[in-house]
Structures are given as C-alpha cells and as structure tokens.
BADREN-206380 format. One record per residue: x, y, z of N, C-alpha, C, O in turn; residue in one letter. Coordinates in steps of 0.1 Angstrom, whole numbers, plus 5000, padded with zeros to 4 digits. Layout:
BEGIN
XYZXYZXYZXYZa;...
//
This chain:
BEGIN
543466007316543466017301543965887295545065847299m;543365837284543765717278544965747269545065847263s;545865637267546965657259546565637244547365667235a;545365577242544965547228543665617225542965657233y;543465637212542165697207541065597212541265477213a;539865657214538765577219538365457211538165357216k;538365477197537965357189538965237191538565127191p;540265277193541265167195541065107208541164987209v;540765187218540565127232539365037232539364927238e;538265077225537064987224537464857217536964747222i;538164857206538564737199539464647208539264527208l;540364707215541264627224540364557235540564447238i;539464637240538564577250537764457245537564357251d;537164477233536364367227537264247223536764137225e;538464267218539264157215539664087227539863957227l;539864157238540264097251539264007257539463927266g;537964027252536863937257536863797250536163707255r;537663787240537763657233538563557241539463597248l;538163427240538863327248540263307243540563307231p;541263307253542663287250543363417245544563417243g;542663527245543263657241543363737254542463787259i;544663757258544863847270545063987265544964017253g;545264087275545364227272546564257261546364337252p;547664187263548764217254548464167240548764237230k;547864047239547563997226546464077219546564107207s;545464127227544464217222544964347216544564387206a;545964397223546664517219547364497206547364577197q;548164387205548864357193547964337181548264387170r;546864267183545864247172545264377167545164397155i;544964457177544364587174545264677165544864737155a;546564677169547464757162547864697148548164767139f;547764567147547964497134546864547125547064577113h;545564537130544464577122544464727118543964757107l;545064807126545264947123546164967112546065057104l;547164877111548264897100547764837087548264887076k;546964727087546664667074545764747065545164847070v;545764717052544864787043543364777048542964677054d;542664877044541264887048540464767042539564707048r;540964717030540264607023540464477031539564397033v;541664457037541864337045541064347058540564247062d;541064457064540264477077538764457074538064397082a;538364507063536864487059536564347056535464297060q;537564277050537264127047537064057060536263967061r;537864087071537764017084536364057090535663967095l;535964187089534664227095533564157087532564117093a;533664147074532664087066532463937069531363887070d;533663867071533663727075532863707088532163607089a;533163787097532463777110530963797109530163727114i;530563907101529163937099528463827092527363787096t;529063777081528463667073528263537082527263477081v;529263507090529163387099527963407108527163317110m;527863527114526763547124525463547117524463507124k;525363587105524063587097523663457092522463427090d;524663367089524263247081524563117089523963007085t;525363117100525662997107525062997121525163097128v;524562877124523962867138524262727142525262667138s;523462667151523662527156522562437151521362477151f;522962317148522062217143520862197153521162177165c;519662187148518462167157518562027163517962007173d;519261937157519261797161520461767170520261707181r;521661797166522861757173523661867179524561847187c;523361997175523962117180525362137175526262207181f;525662067163526962097156526662227148525562277148n;527762287143527662407134526862367122527062267116i;525962457118525062427106524762557099524662667105a;524562547086524162657077522662657074522162727066e;521962577082520562567080519962497093520662507104g;518862437092518262377104519062257109519162237121a;519662187100520462067103521862077097522062127086n;522862017104524262017099524361907088523461827085c;525561907081525761817070525861667074525461587067e;526261647087526361507092524961457094524661337092i;524061537100522761497103521861467091521061377091c;522161537080521361517068522061407058521461377048i;523161357062523861257054523161117056523261067067d;522561067045521860937047522760817048522260707052p;524060837046524960727047525560697061526260607064k;525160787070525660777084524860677092523660647088r;525460607102524860507110523960577121524560647130d;522660557120521760627129521760567143521260617152d;522360447144522260367157523260407167523160367179s;524260487163525460517172525560667173525660737163v;525560717185525760857188527060877195527360817205i;527960967190529161007197528961137203528661237197c;529061147216528861267224530161337226531161287232v;530161467222531461547223531061677230529861717231v;532061747234531861877241531661997232530762077234e;532362007221532362117212532362077197532761967194e;531862157188531862127174533262097169533462017160p;534262167175535662137170536161997172536961947166k;535461927182535861787185535361697174535961597171d;534261737168533761657156534761667145535061567139i;535261787142536261797132537461707134537961647125a;537961697147539061607150538761467148539561387142a;537561417152537161277150536961247135537261137131i;536361337128536061317114537361297106537361217096e;538461357110539761337103540261197104540961157095k;539861127114540360987116539660897106540360787102t;538460927102537760827093537260707100536860617093g;537360697113537060577121535660577126535260477131a;534960687124533560687129532560737118532860837111f;531460657117530460687106529060707112528060697105r;528960727125527660747131527260887132527760967124g;526460917142525961057144526661117156527361047163r;526461247158527061317169525961387178524861407173y;526461417190525661507198526661607205527561557212h;526461737203527461827209526861887222525761947222v;527561877233527061927246527162077247526462137256l;527962137239528262277240528962317253528762417260q;529962227257530762247269530862127278530462017274g;531362147290531462037299531162087313531162207316a;530761997322530362037336531562097343532662037343i;531462217348532462287355531862377366531562487363n;531662317377530962387388531662517392530962607397m;532962517391533762637395533362757386533462877390l;533062727374532662837364531162847363530662917354e;530462777371528962787371528362717360527162747356g;528962617354528462537343527962397349528862317352i;526762387350526162257355525462187343525462237332g;524862067346524161997335523062077328522862057316p;522462167335521362247329521862347319521062377310e;523162377319523662477309524162397297524462467287q;524162267297524662187285523462127278522262127283l;523662067267522661997259522461857263522461767255k;522361827276522261697282520861647281520561537278i;519861737284518461697284518061667269517361567267k;518661737260518361717246518961577241518361517233e;520061537247520561407244519661297249519361197241l;519061307261518161207266516861207257516361097255a;516461317252515261317244515561247230514661177225l;516761267225517161207213517161047214516660977206r;517761007225517860857227516460797229516260687224i;515560867236514160817238513460817224512560727222a;513760907215512960917203513660837191512960797182a;514960817191515660757180516060617184516060577196e;516260537174516660397176518160387178518960347169d;518560407190520060417193520460287200519760237210i;521560227196522060107202523360137210523660057219s;524060237207525260277214525560427215525260497206e;525960467227526360607229527860607233528260537243v;528660667225530160687228530360817235530060917229i;530860807247531160937255532560977251533560927256l;532561077243533861127237534261257243534761347235c;533961287255534361407262535961407264536561297264t;536461517266537961527268538461457280537761447291n;539661397280540161317291540861417302541961397305p;539961507307540461587318539361587329538361517327n;539561657339538561647351537161687346536261617350i;536961797339535661837335535061737325533861697326e;535861677316535361577307534961447313533961397310g;535761407323535461287330534261297339533461207340e;534061417345532961447353531661437345530661387349t;531761507333530561507324530261367319529061337319t;531261287315530961157310530361067321529360997319a;530861077334530260997345528861037348528060957350a;528561167347527261217350526261167339525161117343f;526661177327525761127316525560977317524460927315i;526660897320526460757320525660707332524760617330a;525760767343525060727355523660787357522760727362t;523560917354522260987356521360997345520161007346k;521860997333521061017321520860887313519660857309i;521860807311521760687302521360557309521060467303l;521460557322521160437330519760377327519760257326a;518760457325517460397322517260327308516360247306p;518260357299518060307286518860177284519960167289f;518260087276518959957273519859977261519559927250q;520960047263521860067252523360047257523560057269i;524260027248525660017252526160167254525960247246n;526960177264527560307267529060287268529560207276v;529860347259531260327258532060457260531460567258t;533360447263534260557265535460537256535760417254r;536160637252537360617244538360537251538460557264l;539060457244540160377250541260457255541360577251a;542160397263543360467267544260497255544060437244s;545160587256546060627245545960777244546860847239g;544760837248544660987248545361037260545160977271l;546161147259546761197271545761247281544861327278p;545961207294545161267305545361407306546461457307v;544261487307544361627308544461707295544461827294g;544361627284544461687270543161717264542061677270g;543061767252541861797245541861717232542961697226d;540661677228540561597216541161667203541761607195l;540961797203541361867191542861867189543361887177e;543661837199545161837198545661687197546861667195y;544761587197545261457196545461427181544761477172a;546561347178546761317164545761217159545161147167d;545661207146544561127140544660977143543660917146e;545960927143546160787146545760747160545060647162l;546160827170545860807184544360817186543760727192t;543660917180542260927182541460817175540460777180l;541960777163541260667156541360537164540360467165g;542560507170542660387178541860397190541360297195r;541760517196540960527208539460497205538760437213a;539060547193537660517189537460367187536460307192l;538360307180538160157177538260077190537659967190e;539060117200539260037212538460087223538760067235g;537360157220536460217231535960107241535759987236r;535760147253535460047264534160077270533660187270q;533459967274532159987280532260067293533160047301a;531260157295531260227308530360157318530560167330v;529360087313528460007322527959887314527159807319r;
//
C-alpha cells in the first residue's frame, strides 16, 4: 500500500523523470505544489502547456523558436559566413551574453556519448553538413563543451564531416575549464575563448 495518494505518487514519478531531479527532490517539489495556492500551481501548468503548444526547434539551426525559424536565423544583421556549433540551445544563451559572436549557430541537440547510446545519427550532424553544402560558409567554430563527450563530438565533426569542405574549422581557445559546461563559464572567459579560437585543421 502506498504512503501517498495516487495523484501525488503519479506527480512524484513524473517529476523524477526530469533531468537532475532525484526521488527526494521530486517528493519535495510535489509537496510544495500541494501546499501552494491553486492559482500558482495552475500558472505553472499553463506555462508548460503554452511552451509545448507554441515553442519548437528552428528548422534551420535547431535553436528554440516560436515559429519556423529562431530570432537569430531571421536577423539580417548576423554574419552568414560563420557558424558556431553548440550542443544545446542553452549554450547559445551563454555565448550571446558575451557579445563576442555575431554569426549564425547550429545546435546539435546533444553530444556523442556511446555509453548512453547517443551516436552521430542521434544528433543534428547530418543537417550541419547539408547547411555547409548549401550555404556560403567560410568558418565553422566547434563550440562543444570541454569534456570527453564534447571533445569526441568536435573531433568527429572536424575529421568525418568537415574534412571535404574548403573552410576554416576552429575550436574555442584554452581558458575554459576542462570537464566544464559552457553555460557555467563566465562571460569574460567565454568571450576571450571565442576571440582566441584556434584552428582544428
């Protein structure tokens, strides 16, 4: 017999499926939602529903978008000749804060991690190759995270995907902590890493 009412159990189970939320955290969040006013709980439920109904991924770069294309892809002031390749949309937010990059982006939607069953086929790598073939690109900046998965992904893209193209391929300069994530890097460090990017080949 369960210690909680069935609806509470279901909510705890669903919250526990979210990344970074363990059983204890899921339980705390569920009981917090049980205590708050119905208006506050409904506001959270509405925000989730509206997001799912109105937000998807950009057809071109796979960033978050409220239409077919994201705000960066439709901005005519961006430099079309440079693509910055990142793992997740949150990485774009980190880079944009620096003000050091005015080109376009391509979001892979993850990184190669064979232990978790994520190979190149599960990422937007093929779409990157198609973009480079179709667009007038002079440089690709591999801006994946400086950890094992990010380095593996960058090496695969540089050697297996970008090798046939006559373009500059660069990687962020040193200064980013090894094993860290872009979203946690401070703006100054990330900006300098962009400015001091180094050729991969």
